[in-house]
N, C-alpha and C positions, 0 to 999 in steps of 0.2 A: 613581209616582215615576219621574222621568226617568233613563235610563241615563247614566252618567258615563264619559267617556273622557279620559284624560290623554295629552297629546302632548308628547314630549320632542324639542325642536328645532323652530325656526320657519323652517327653510329651505323648499326647494321641496316636499319630502315632507310636512313638518309643516303647512305652509300649506294644501296640497291636502287633507290628511286633516281638518284643522279645518273647512274649507269643506264637505266632504262630510258629516262627522259632524253639523254644525249643521243641515244640510239634512235629515238623517235623524232629527232630534229629540233628539240627544244633548246633555247638559250638558257643554260642552267647556272644558277647561283646558289651556293651552299653557305649557310651562316651558322656558326656554332659558338655558343657562349663560353665554351671551354677549349681545351687543346684538341687539335685534330692529329691523329697518329701520322707518323711519317709515311707509313705504307699507304694510307688513304690519300694523303697529299700527293704522293707520287702518281697514284691512280688518276686523281683528278687532273693533275698537270698533263699527263699523257693523253687524256681524253679532251683536253681543252676546256675544262670546267672551272669557272671562276669560284673562288672560295674566300672566306675570312674566318679567323678564329679569335677567341677571347672577347668577342663583342657581337652585337647585332646592329647593323647600320640600316635604319628604317628607309633612308633615302634610296638605298640600293634595291629596295623591294618594289618601288613604284613601277606600275605598268605590267606587273606579272599577271598571267592568266590564272595561275593556281599558286597557293602556298601549301606545301606539304609539311605538316607538323609531325615530328618524330614522337612516338608514344611516350617517351620519357619526359617530354616537356609538359609541365603542368598547364592545365587550361586556365589557371589563375595567374599565369605569367603576365606581368604588365605589358610586355611586348604585344600580346594577343589583343589587348584592348586597343592599342595603337593601330594594329593591322585591321581591326574591324572598321576603323574610320576610312580605310582605303577601299572598302567594299570588294575585297578580293576573296574568292572562296578558299576556305581552309579545309583541306582534306587529308585523310590518312593514306599511308603507303599502300594498304590493301585496296583502297578505293582507286588510287591512281593505276596500280598494276592491273586491276581487273578490267580497265578500259582496253587493254592491249592483249587479251587472250580470250579465245572462245572455248577454253577448256571447261569441263565440268568441275565445279568447285564443291568440296566437302569442307565446311567450316565448323571447327570444334572449339567451343568456349566453355567456361565454367570456372569456379574458384579452385577446384582440385580435380585431378584426374585427366585434364585435357592433354597433357604431354603423352601419358601412357596410351590414352584412347587414340590420339593422332598417330602415334608410332604403330600401334597394333592395326589400325585401319589401313595404313600404308603398307604394312607387312602382308596383310591378307590380300589386298588388291594386287600387289606386286607378284605374289605367289600365284594369283589367278591369271597373270599375263597382261595386266593393264599397264599402259604407258602412263605412269603416275609419279608425280613429284611430291616431296614433303617439304613444307616451308612455313613461314610465319614466325612465331615465337620459338621455333625449333629449326635448327639448320640455317640455311640461307633465308634472307628476307624474300617475300613473295615477289617483289619487284625484280630482285636480282635473278630469281629463277625464271621469270617471264623474259627477262632480257637475254638470258644465256641458254635457255632450253625452250622446247615447244611441246611440252607434255599435253596429253589429251585430258588428263585428270590431275587435280591438285588436292592434297589433303593439307589444310591450313590449321595450325594452332593459333587461335586469335584471342588477344587480351581485351578487356573492357576498354582500355585506352585506345586501341586500334578501332574498336567499334564506335567510339564517341565521335569520330570524324568521318564516318561514311556518309555518302549521299545516295548513290544508286547500287552499291555493292549488295549482291544477293547470292548466297550459295544455293546450289541445287539441293543439297542436304545440309541442314544446320543441326548441330548437336549442342545441347546444354547439359553438361555432366552433373552439375549441382550449383547452388548459389549459397554461399555462406559469407559472413562478414569478413571482408578483406579489402585492403586499399581504402578503407573508409576515410583515412586522412585526406584522400584526394576527392572525396565525394561529400564534403561538409559533415562527415560523421553521420550521414543519412543513408541507411541501408536501402531505402526505396530508390534513391538515385543510382546506387550501384546496381541494383536489380534491373532498373530500367535500361541501364547501359548494356547489360548482358542480353536483354531481350531485343536489342537493336539488330541482332543477327537475323531476326525474322522480318524486319520492317519492310523490306522490298521483295519478299518472296511471293510467288504467284501460285496458281492452282496446280502448276506442274512440279512444284517443289515440296520438300518434306522438312518438318521440324521434329527432331527427336529430343525428348527430355526425360530426366530422371524423376519418375513418379514417386520414388521413395523420399524425395525432398519436399517436405510439406509446404514451405514458402514458395518454392518453384511451382509445385503442383497448383497452388492457389492462383499464382500469377498467370499461368498458362490458360487457366479456365476463363480468365478475364480478357484475354487478347482476342481481337477480331482479325482473323487471317484466312486468306483463301488456300494457304498451304495445307497439305495433309499432315495432321498432328499424330505422331506415333510415340507412345510412352514406353519406357523400359523401367523395370523394377522387379522386386523379388516376388510380388504377389498379384499385380494388376493383370487382369485377363480379358480386357475388352478387345474388340476387333481393332486392328492397328495398334498392337501392343506386343511387348516382349517380356516374358517372365520366366522364372525358374520353376522347374518341376523335377524335384529330386536332384539328379546330377545333369539335367538337361536344360539348355536354353531353348525356349519355345518362342518362335517368332510367328506372330499371326498378322496377316494382312487380309484385305478383302479378297485377294486373289488366291492365297494359299496359306498353309501352315507348315513350318520347317522346324525340325527338332535337331539340336546339335549337342552331342555328349561333351561334357566339360570335366569328366572325372579326373583326367590327368593334366588339366590346365596347369601350366608351370607357375603362375603367379598366385600368391596366397592372399586371403583377406576378402571380406564382402565387397569392399570398394573396387577391388580388381575384377571381381565377377561382374559388377555393374559396368566397368570399363569394357569388359569383354562383350557384354550384352549390347552395348552401344555400337562397338566396332562390327560385331557380327550382323547387327541390323542394317547398318550402312551397306555392308557387303551383300546382304540378302536383297536389299532394294536395288542394287546394281547387278542382280542376277548371278552372283558368284555361287558356285555349288556348295552344298553343306559339307561335302568331303574336304574341299579346299579350306573352308573356314575352320573346320575341326582340326585339320593338320596344322594350320597356321597357329591356332591357339596353343597346340602342343609344343611347338618349337620356338615360340616367341621368348626372347631373352629379357625384355623389360627395359625401362628407362634408367639411365645412370642417375644416381643420387635420389632415387625414389625407392625406399625399402630395399636397397641394394645390399645383398649379402657380401661381406668383405672377406672375413677370415674366421676360423675357429682356432683360438689359442688357449691351451690348457682347459679345453672343453667349455670355453666362454665364446659365445657368438657375438660378432661385431657387425652392426647393421648401420649403413649409411643412408639416412633419410634427409639429407641436407636440403632437398627441395621443399620440405614441409615448412613453408614460411608463414603458415597461419594455423589457428587452433584446430580447425576442422581436419586438416591434413594430419596433424598429430593424433587426433582422435582415431583416425583409421589405423595409424601406425601402432598405437598402444593397444587398440582392439585386437590386432593380429598377433600380439605377443602372448605366448602360452606358458612362459616361465618368468620368474622374477627378473626385473629389468632395472639397470642403472641408466637413468635418462639424462642425456646431455642436452641442455636447452638454453636458449637465450640469444640476444642480438638486439636489433632495433625494433622495439615494440610498435605495432601499427594500430594501437587501440584495442588490444586483445582483451576478451572476456574469457578467463580461464575456467569459469564455473562448469562448462561443458565437460571438462576433463576430470573433475573431482572424483566421480565414481571409479573411473579407470585407474587414476593415480593411486587411489586408496587400495584398489585390488591388486595392481600389477607392479607398481614402482617401489623398488627397494630403497633407492637413494637418488637424489637429484644433484647433478653437477652443472652449475651455472656457467655459461660461457658468454660474457657480454660486458660492456663497459658499465651498464647500470642494470643490476639484477634485482633491485629491491621489490619490484612488483611481483616477480616470480616467487621470491622468498615469502612475501606476505600472503600470496595466494595459496601456497602449498605447505607452509610450515606446520599446519595442524594435521596434515595427512601423512607427512613423511618425516621420519626422525632425523635423517641425515641429509642436509643440504649444504653443499660446499661451493665456494666461488673460485673461478679460475680466470686467467687473462690470456691464455694461449691454448690452441688446440692440443699441442703436445702435452701440456700440463693436464688438461681435461681428460685426455685418453689415459695417461699414466695413473691418475687418481681413480678413474672408473675401473681400470684393470685391477687395482688393489682392493677395491670394494667388492667387485663381482666374484661370485663363487662358481664352481663347476656347474655346468648345465644352465647357467643364467645368461642374460643378454646385456650387452652395452649398446644402447640405441642413441645415435645422433638424430634428433628430430626437433629442430630449434624453435618452431612456432613463431619465429621472428625473421625479419630481413637481416641480411648479413653485413650491411655496410659499415658497422662500427669497427670490426676487426678483420674483415675480408673484402676482396674485390667484388665478389658475388657468391651465389650459393654453390656454383661449380668449384670455385676456389676453396670454399669452406669444406665441401665434400672431399676434394682431392687432398687437402691437408689432413682430414680425418683418416683417410685411407693410408696416407703416408705415415702418420703417427702410429696407426695400428700395426703396420708392417715393421716398424722399427722397435716394437715392444720386445 
């Protein structure tokens, strides 16, 4: 009898898992509470995959060996309580995909910086001649990559939601870029639960594995000291100099392990800001642990282009710089963005608030922000938070209007920065749509 797998959600993770499961001989059933795209339906029909949309039929899930829950489905969904009574293991897509590859996995998680760190790590390894794929929260799902390719290494960007449903998943090298309050609405507004979720990247690691973490993050630093793990723990940060650590010395990244010490010049590193130096330190350390030469690491840092929608320089118009940081969906990401601004800035902010505490931004806003342009359905919390620091706060309801107003306010040699601090779902499909609309509006000025 064929093994049966039920897949909840037909997005990127669900689609990839369905393709991989079918290839591995499973009887596959995909259930989505919303609409499934025509393209995905056609794919499922061609592969002989059973599916339903706009509902979840519990009776069709009986007898499954596994239930794969897409990361976008809340753990509080009533369906999951019903599934628990069936005593069927619920697992994540990265857990399922990892069963079908012997590749070396580099798993990168964190509240901010994980996309840039994953892209930069992949960039360095590819330049070094590694057979390496990039997947997870970036590009294809891990499951789809495993189904369609047979790479020897995978760099995965991993969210807390994907880690929540792992069982045996263990990366050879796990990286935690930082942990700041984010998605707290999904974790009972309890930061400790969110922190615990991120630390799951280490739960199955062995003495042959490595856990890299940002020692400049005080809460993460404290949490790492409390975990009991056989993995080798390697810190990275601006000043920590223990063995198994990476730190900065003037313009050099210094990587110290018990075996050797490697120094990499970062003087001409293309990405600006302290947070990007931390991302570079993490990626360089991963490459060093995999025995990539320091020359290859240095050259890769010099020619790396950066992630779209993350402090992405768009245009200079009438000597005003336009910067797209649409991926900054939480306060900590905005902190890094504002910290890197060296001239007065018109800040476009707003969207769906995820329980933000804006007090972290007060000193930077007072110092660097000339005016605030709100872009969201409900902007009152932003107005209340900053009206004592900023004289001019305006509300808008479209990206085009926000960009036009920002353009009128900004003077020569100043910045217009889209760095929303919020999710995008009130006015946009996602942060990519928001960023693309910003770039379009800028080009039409």
